[in-house]
C-alpha positions as a Markdown table, in Angstrom:
| # | Residue | x | y | z |
|---|---|---|---|---|
| 1 | Met | 0.1 | 0.0 | -0.1 |
| 2 | Ile | 1.4 | 3.8 | -1.2 |
| 3 | Asp | 0.8 | 6.5 | 1.1 |
| 4 | Thr | -1.0 | 8.7 | -1.6 |
| 5 | Arg | -0.2 | 12.3 | -1.7 |
| 6 | Leu | -3.4 | 14.5 | -2.2 |
| 7 | Leu | -2.2 | 17.4 | -4.6 |
| 8 | Ser | -4.1 | 20.5 | -3.4 |
| 9 | Gly | -4.8 | 23.1 | -6.0 |
| 10 | Lys | -6.2 | 25.5 | -3.3 |
| 11 | Asp | -2.5 | 25.4 | -1.7 |
| 12 | Val | -1.0 | 26.2 | -4.8 |
| 13 | Ser | -3.5 | 29.1 | -6.1 |
| 14 | Gln | -3.0 | 30.8 | -2.8 |
| 15 | Ala | 0.9 | 30.2 | -3.5 |
| 16 | Val | 0.1 | 32.2 | -7.1 |
| 17 | Tyr | -2.1 | 34.6 | -5.4 |
| 18 | Thr | 0.9 | 35.6 | -3.3 |
| 19 | Thr | 2.7 | 36.1 | -6.3 |
| 20 | Leu | 0.4 | 38.4 | -8.1 |
| 21 | Asp | -0.2 | 40.7 | -5.4 |
| 22 | Pro | 3.0 | 42.7 | -5.9 |
| 23 | Arg | 2.7 | 42.8 | -9.9 |
| 24 | Ile | -1.0 | 44.0 | -9.4 |
| 25 | Gln | 0.6 | 46.5 | -6.8 |
| 26 | Ser | 2.7 | 47.9 | -9.2 |
| 27 | Leu | 0.1 | 48.1 | -12.5 |
| 28 | Lys | -2.0 | 50.3 | -10.1 |
| 29 | Gln | 0.7 | 52.5 | -9.1 |
| 30 | Thr | 0.4 | 53.6 | -12.7 |
| 31 | Gly | -2.9 | 54.0 | -12.6 |
| 32 | Ile | -4.2 | 50.4 | -14.4 |
| 33 | Val | -6.4 | 48.0 | -12.6 |
| 34 | Pro | -6.4 | 44.5 | -14.6 |
| 35 | Ser | -10.4 | 44.3 | -15.9 |
| 36 | Leu | -11.8 | 41.0 | -17.4 |
| 37 | Ala | -15.2 | 41.4 | -18.9 |
| 38 | Val | -17.1 | 38.3 | -19.0 |
| 39 | Ile | -19.9 | 37.2 | -21.3 |
| 40 | Leu | -22.7 | 34.5 | -19.8 |
| 41 | Val | -25.2 | 34.1 | -22.8 |
| 42 | Gly | -28.4 | 32.1 | -21.7 |
| 43 | Asp | -29.2 | 30.7 | -18.6 |
| 44 | Asp | -26.8 | 27.5 | -18.2 |
| 45 | Ala | -26.8 | 26.7 | -14.4 |
| 46 | Pro | -22.7 | 25.2 | -14.3 |
| 47 | Ser | -21.8 | 28.5 | -16.1 |
| 48 | Lys | -23.5 | 31.2 | -13.8 |
| 49 | Val | -22.0 | 29.2 | -10.6 |
| 50 | Tyr | -18.7 | 29.1 | -12.2 |
| 51 | Val | -18.6 | 32.6 | -13.4 |
| 52 | Lys | -19.8 | 33.8 | -9.8 |
| 53 | Ser | -16.6 | 31.9 | -8.3 |
| 54 | Lys | -14.4 | 34.0 | -11.0 |
| 55 | Ser | -15.9 | 37.4 | -10.5 |
| 56 | Arg | -15.4 | 36.6 | -6.1 |
| 57 | Gln | -11.8 | 35.7 | -6.7 |
| 58 | Phe | -11.2 | 39.0 | -8.9 |
| 59 | Ala | -12.8 | 41.2 | -6.8 |
| 60 | Lys | -10.9 | 39.7 | -3.7 |
| 61 | Met | -7.7 | 40.2 | -5.6 |
| 62 | Gly | -8.9 | 44.1 | -6.3 |
| 63 | Leu | -9.3 | 43.5 | -9.6 |
| 64 | Lys | -12.2 | 44.5 | -12.2 |
| 65 | Ser | -14.3 | 41.9 | -13.3 |
| 66 | Glu | -17.5 | 43.0 | -15.3 |
| 67 | Thr | -20.0 | 40.1 | -15.9 |
| 68 | Ile | -22.5 | 40.8 | -18.8 |
| 69 | Pro | -25.5 | 38.4 | -19.3 |
| 70 | Leu | -27.0 | 38.0 | -22.9 |
| 71 | Pro | -30.4 | 36.2 | -23.4 |
| 72 | Glu | -30.5 | 33.0 | -24.5 |
| 73 | Ala | -31.6 | 33.8 | -28.5 |
| 74 | Thr | -29.0 | 36.5 | -29.0 |
| 75 | Ser | -27.8 | 36.3 | -32.7 |
| 76 | Glu | -24.3 | 34.6 | -33.4 |
| 77 | Ala | -23.9 | 38.0 | -35.5 |
| 78 | Gly | -25.1 | 40.0 | -32.1 |
| 79 | Leu | -22.7 | 38.4 | -30.1 |
| 80 | Ile | -19.6 | 38.9 | -32.5 |
| 81 | Ser | -20.8 | 42.6 | -32.7 |
| 82 | Phe | -20.7 | 43.1 | -29.3 |
| 83 | Ile | -17.3 | 41.1 | -28.8 |
| 84 | Asp | -15.7 | 43.7 | -31.5 |
| 85 | Glu | -17.1 | 46.3 | -29.4 |
| 86 | Leu | -15.3 | 44.9 | -26.3 |
| 87 | Asn | -12.0 | 44.6 | -28.7 |
| 88 | Gln | -11.9 | 48.3 | -29.2 |
| 89 | Asp | -12.6 | 49.0 | -25.4 |
| 90 | Ser | -9.5 | 49.7 | -23.4 |
| 91 | Ser | -10.9 | 49.6 | -20.5 |
| 92 | Phe | -11.3 | 45.8 | -20.4 |
| 93 | His | -7.5 | 44.0 | -21.1 |
| 94 | Gly | -9.3 | 40.3 | -21.0 |
| 95 | Ile | -12.2 | 39.2 | -22.7 |
| 96 | Leu | -13.9 | 35.7 | -21.6 |
| 97 | Val | -17.0 | 34.1 | -23.6 |
| 98 | Gln | -18.6 | 31.8 | -21.4 |
| 99 | Leu | -19.1 | 28.3 | -22.4 |
| 100 | Pro | -21.1 | 26.5 | -23.9 |
| 101 | Leu | -23.1 | 28.2 | -26.0 |
| 102 | Pro | -26.3 | 28.1 | -27.5 |
| 103 | Ala | -27.0 | 26.0 | -30.6 |
| 104 | Gln | -27.5 | 28.6 | -32.9 |
| 105 | Ile | -23.9 | 29.9 | -31.8 |
| 106 | Arg | -20.6 | 28.7 | -32.8 |
| 107 | Ser | -18.2 | 28.8 | -30.5 |
| 108 | Glu | -14.9 | 28.3 | -32.7 |
| 109 | Lys | -16.4 | 32.1 | -34.9 |
| 110 | Val | -17.0 | 33.9 | -31.5 |
| 111 | Ile | -13.4 | 32.3 | -29.9 |
| 112 | Arg | -11.7 | 33.9 | -33.8 |
| 113 | Ala | -13.4 | 37.0 | -32.7 |
| 114 | Ile | -12.2 | 37.7 | -29.7 |
| 115 | Ser | -8.7 | 40.1 | -30.0 |
| 116 | Pro | -5.5 | 37.6 | -29.5 |
| 117 | Glu | -4.2 | 40.2 | -27.3 |
| 118 | Lys | -7.7 | 40.3 | -25.0 |
| 119 | Asp | -8.0 | 36.4 | -24.9 |
| 120 | Val | -7.0 | 35.2 | -21.7 |
| 121 | Asp | -9.0 | 31.8 | -22.5 |
| 122 | Gly | -5.7 | 31.1 | -24.6 |
| 123 | Phe | -8.3 | 29.9 | -26.9 |
| 124 | His | -7.8 | 32.0 | -30.3 |
| 125 | Pro | -5.9 | 29.9 | -33.1 |
| 126 | Glu | -3.3 | 32.6 | -33.0 |
| 127 | Asn | -3.0 | 32.1 | -29.5 |
| 128 | Leu | -2.5 | 28.4 | -30.0 |
| 129 | Gly | -0.2 | 28.8 | -32.8 |
| 130 | Leu | 2.2 | 30.4 | -30.3 |
| 131 | Leu | 1.9 | 28.1 | -27.9 |
| 132 | Thr | 2.3 | 25.0 | -30.0 |
| 133 | Ser | 5.5 | 26.9 | -31.5 |
| 134 | Gly | 7.1 | 27.5 | -27.7 |
| 135 | Gln | 6.3 | 31.3 | -28.0 |
| 136 | Pro | 3.1 | 31.2 | -25.9 |
| 137 | Arg | 1.5 | 34.2 | -25.4 |
| 138 | Phe | -1.5 | 33.0 | -23.2 |
| 139 | Ile | -1.7 | 29.5 | -22.2 |
| 140 | Pro | -4.9 | 28.2 | -21.5 |
| 141 | Cys | -6.4 | 28.5 | -18.1 |
| 142 | Thr | -6.4 | 24.4 | -17.0 |
| 143 | Pro | -3.8 | 23.3 | -18.7 |
| 144 | Lys | -1.4 | 25.9 | -16.9 |
| 145 | Gly | -2.7 | 25.4 | -13.7 |
| 146 | Ile | -2.0 | 21.6 | -14.0 |
| 147 | Leu | 1.8 | 22.5 | -15.0 |
| 148 | Lys | 1.6 | 25.1 | -11.8 |
| 149 | Ile | 0.6 | 22.3 | -9.7 |
| 150 | Ile | 3.2 | 19.6 | -10.9 |
| 151 | Ser | 6.1 | 22.4 | -10.5 |
| 152 | His | 4.8 | 23.3 | -6.9 |
| 153 | Tyr | 5.0 | 19.4 | -6.2 |
| 154 | Lys | 8.2 | 18.9 | -7.4 |
| 155 | Ile | 7.1 | 16.2 | -10.4 |
| 156 | Asn | 9.4 | 16.5 | -12.9 |
| 157 | Pro | 7.7 | 15.2 | -16.5 |
| 158 | Ser | 11.2 | 15.1 | -18.1 |
| 159 | Gly | 11.7 | 11.5 | -19.2 |
| 160 | Lys | 8.6 | 10.3 | -17.9 |
| 161 | His | 5.7 | 8.7 | -19.8 |
| 162 | Val | 2.9 | 11.2 | -19.9 |
| 163 | Val | -0.5 | 9.9 | -21.1 |
| 164 | Val | -3.2 | 12.6 | -21.7 |
| 165 | Leu | -7.1 | 11.5 | -21.8 |
| 166 | Gly | -8.4 | 13.8 | -23.8 |
| 167 | Arg | -8.2 | 15.7 | -26.9 |
| 168 | Ser | -10.2 | 19.1 | -26.5 |
| 169 | Asn | -8.7 | 22.4 | -27.3 |
| 170 | Ile | -9.4 | 23.4 | -23.9 |
| 171 | Val | -7.4 | 20.8 | -21.8 |
| 172 | Gly | -5.9 | 17.3 | -23.9 |
| 173 | Arg | -4.3 | 19.2 | -26.7 |
| 174 | Pro | -2.1 | 22.1 | -25.1 |
| 175 | Met | -1.2 | 19.7 | -22.5 |
| 176 | Ser | 0.2 | 17.4 | -24.5 |
| 177 | Ile | 1.9 | 19.9 | -26.3 |
| 178 | Leu | 3.3 | 21.7 | -23.0 |
| 179 | Leu | 4.4 | 18.6 | -21.6 |
| 180 | Ser | 6.0 | 17.6 | -24.2 |
| 181 | Ser | 8.1 | 20.7 | -25.3 |
| 182 | Lys | 11.5 | 21.4 | -24.3 |
| 183 | Asn | 11.2 | 23.5 | -21.0 |
| 184 | Glu | 11.5 | 22.9 | -17.0 |
| 185 | Asn | 8.0 | 21.6 | -17.1 |
| 186 | Gly | 8.2 | 19.4 | -20.3 |
| 187 | Asn | 10.4 | 17.0 | -21.6 |
| 188 | Gly | 7.7 | 14.1 | -21.1 |
| 189 | Thr | 7.4 | 11.5 | -23.6 |
| 190 | Val | 3.7 | 11.9 | -24.5 |
| 191 | Thr | 0.6 | 9.5 | -25.6 |
| 192 | Leu | -3.0 | 11.4 | -26.6 |
| 193 | Cys | -5.8 | 9.1 | -25.9 |
| 194 | His | -9.7 | 10.0 | -26.9 |
| 195 | Ser | -12.7 | 8.3 | -27.5 |
| 196 | Ser | -11.7 | 6.4 | -30.6 |
| 197 | Thr | -8.4 | 4.8 | -29.1 |
| 198 | Pro | -9.6 | 1.0 | -28.8 |
| 199 | Asp | -8.4 | 0.5 | -25.4 |
| 200 | Ile | -7.3 | 3.2 | -23.1 |
| 201 | Lys | -6.5 | 1.2 | -20.3 |
| 202 | Thr | -3.5 | -0.4 | -22.9 |
| 203 | Phe | -2.1 | 3.1 | -22.5 |
| 204 | Ser | -3.2 | 4.4 | -19.0 |
| 205 | Arg | -1.5 | 1.5 | -17.4 |
| 206 | Gln | 2.1 | 2.5 | -18.8 |
| 207 | Ala | 1.8 | 6.7 | -17.6 |
| 208 | Asp | 4.3 | 7.7 | -15.1 |
| 209 | Ile | 1.4 | 11.0 | -15.3 |
| 210 | Leu | -1.8 | 10.6 | -16.0 |
| 211 | Ile | -3.9 | 13.2 | -16.9 |
| 212 | Val | -7.7 | 12.5 | -17.2 |
| 213 | Ala | -10.2 | 15.0 | -19.1 |
| 214 | Leu | -12.6 | 12.7 | -20.8 |
| 215 | Gly | -16.2 | 14.3 | -18.9 |
| 216 | Val | -17.2 | 10.9 | -17.6 |
| 217 | Pro | -17.9 | 10.2 | -14.0 |
| 218 | Lys | -15.4 | 7.8 | -11.7 |
| 219 | Leu | -14.6 | 6.4 | -15.5 |
| 220 | Ile | -10.5 | 5.7 | -14.6 |
| 221 | Thr | -10.5 | 3.4 | -11.4 |
| 222 | Lys | -7.3 | 0.8 | -10.2 |
| 223 | Thr | -7.2 | -1.3 | -13.3 |
| 224 | Phe | -6.6 | 1.4 | -15.5 |
| 225 | Val | -3.4 | 2.7 | -13.8 |
| 226 | Lys | -0.1 | 1.7 | -12.7 |
| 227 | Lys | 1.5 | 1.5 | -9.0 |
| 228 | Gly | 3.0 | 4.7 | -8.3 |
| 229 | Ala | 1.6 | 7.0 | -10.9 |
| 230 | Val | 0.7 | 10.6 | -10.8 |
| 231 | Ile | -3.0 | 11.7 | -11.2 |
| 232 | Ile | -4.1 | 14.9 | -12.5 |
| 233 | Asp | -8.2 | 14.9 | -12.5 |
| 234 | Val | -9.8 | 17.5 | -14.5 |
| 235 | Gly | -13.0 | 16.4 | -14.5 |
| 236 | Ile | -16.0 | 17.4 | -12.2 |
| 237 | His | -19.6 | 16.3 | -11.7 |
| 238 | Arg | -22.2 | 16.7 | -9.4 |
| 239 | Ile | -23.7 | 13.4 | -8.6 |
| 240 | Pro | -27.5 | 12.4 | -7.1 |
| 241 | Asn | -27.0 | 10.9 | -4.4 |
| 242 | Asn | -28.9 | 10.2 | -0.5 |
| 243 | Ser | -27.0 | 12.8 | 1.6 |
| 244 | Glu | -28.4 | 15.9 | 3.5 |
| 245 | Lys | -26.5 | 18.1 | -0.1 |
| 246 | Gly | -28.5 | 15.5 | -2.5 |
| 247 | Tyr | -25.2 | 15.3 | -4.4 |
| 248 | Glu | -21.7 | 14.4 | -4.8 |
| 249 | Ile | -18.7 | 16.2 | -6.2 |
| 250 | Val | -16.9 | 13.7 | -8.3 |
| 251 | Gly | -14.2 | 13.7 | -11.0 |
| 252 | Asp | -13.1 | 11.6 | -14.0 |
| 253 | Val | -11.1 | 9.6 | -11.4 |
| 254 | Asp | -12.4 | 7.1 | -8.8 |
| 255 | Arg | -10.4 | 8.1 | -6.4 |
| 256 | Lys | -11.1 | 5.7 | -3.6 |
| 257 | Ser | -10.3 | 2.7 | -6.2 |
| 258 | Ile | -7.2 | 4.5 | -6.6 |
| 259 | Glu | -5.5 | 5.7 | -3.6 |
| 260 | Gly | -3.1 | 3.2 | -2.2 |
| 261 | Lys | -2.3 | 2.8 | -5.4 |
| 262 | Val | -0.8 | 6.0 | -6.7 |
| 263 | Ser | 1.6 | 8.2 | -5.6 |
| 264 | Ala | -0.3 | 11.4 | -5.9 |
| 265 | Ile | -3.6 | 12.4 | -6.9 |
| 266 | Thr | -5.2 | 16.0 | -7.3 |
| 267 | Pro | -8.5 | 15.4 | -5.5 |
| 268 | Val | -12.4 | 17.0 | -6.6 |
| 269 | Pro | -12.7 | 19.3 | -5.7 |
| 270 | Gly | -9.9 | 21.6 | -4.6 |
| 271 | Gly | -7.7 | 20.2 | -7.1 |
| 272 | Val | -7.6 | 21.4 | -10.4 |
| 273 | Gly | -10.5 | 23.5 | -10.2 |
| 274 | Pro | -9.0 | 26.6 | -8.0 |
| 275 | Met | -6.3 | 26.5 | -10.5 |
| 276 | Thr | -8.1 | 27.4 | -13.5 |
| 277 | Ile | -9.9 | 30.3 | -12.2 |
| 278 | Ala | -6.2 | 31.5 | -10.6 |
| 279 | Met | -4.5 | 30.9 | -14.1 |
| 280 | Leu | -7.2 | 33.1 | -15.3 |
| 281 | Val | -6.5 | 35.8 | -13.0 |
| 282 | Glu | -2.6 | 35.4 | -14.0 |
| 283 | Asn | -3.6 | 35.5 | -17.4 |
| 284 | Thr | -5.6 | 39.0 | -17.1 |
| 285 | Val | -2.6 | 40.7 | -15.3 |
| 286 | Glu | -0.4 | 39.9 | -17.8 |
| 287 | Ala | -2.8 | 40.8 | -20.4 |
| 288 | Ala | -2.7 | 44.1 | -18.6 |
| 289 | Glu | 1.2 | 44.2 | -18.0 |
| 290 | Ile | 1.2 | 43.6 | -22.0 |
| 291 | Gln | -1.2 | 46.2 | -22.7 |
| 292 | Ser | 0.8 | 48.9 | -20.9 |
| 293 | Thr | 4.2 | 48.6 | -22.2 |
């Protein structure tokens, strides 16, 4: 039985906020308050909760975050026109459009409409291209947060077999690029698996570091992992149960199943989630710094 270490994103995020504070104060001394515009289209309940968490953290740091709600029926053209107004508004350093969007709006068109210099989510094709070429402007928040966790806990991917489950442009694909890149938090040998991979277990069992972003509750059990592996669980799901709350929050990994077999794991909640918000704050501060020069 291995003593499985919990990789607390809450602890790492607090360390990030501590290092950001002098940078924020330096900007404020020149009259600049890092500012984020958040566009929320429709009434998706999880999106509302997530946006509220972001706004709360920005306020706590003395930063500006304005949430702009738009009706569910907003047209694609109308949303893009509004984004263009924000692109021209120098009072906002970052623009975030909360996903998912209603069916009539193509997210890829919306992401392209955001100015790359204000794309603090790091999803614009220009920013993804810069990341791929090893010259990132803004790293997508969740992958960047995972890198911070790995670095904080002195987990070195160099020479390790890293397996990433999930190929989205939000997590899986940029994660695979970052961890295979030639830098202090990279140099791993990366395998990227997805929904069409015939036998994911074949690959996940080889992983020294396993990053799980498949969106399926408790899919990964002890039969998917090798002894001593490090597990990063990106998933978060609300599952109904008979508790007082009426639900439990779980990840893509069945943590109880694999504790004692793996060397370290991020908890859900309290793992990757807090880091995603911390990296949004950091990217917004970086955007303000870039735009002030």
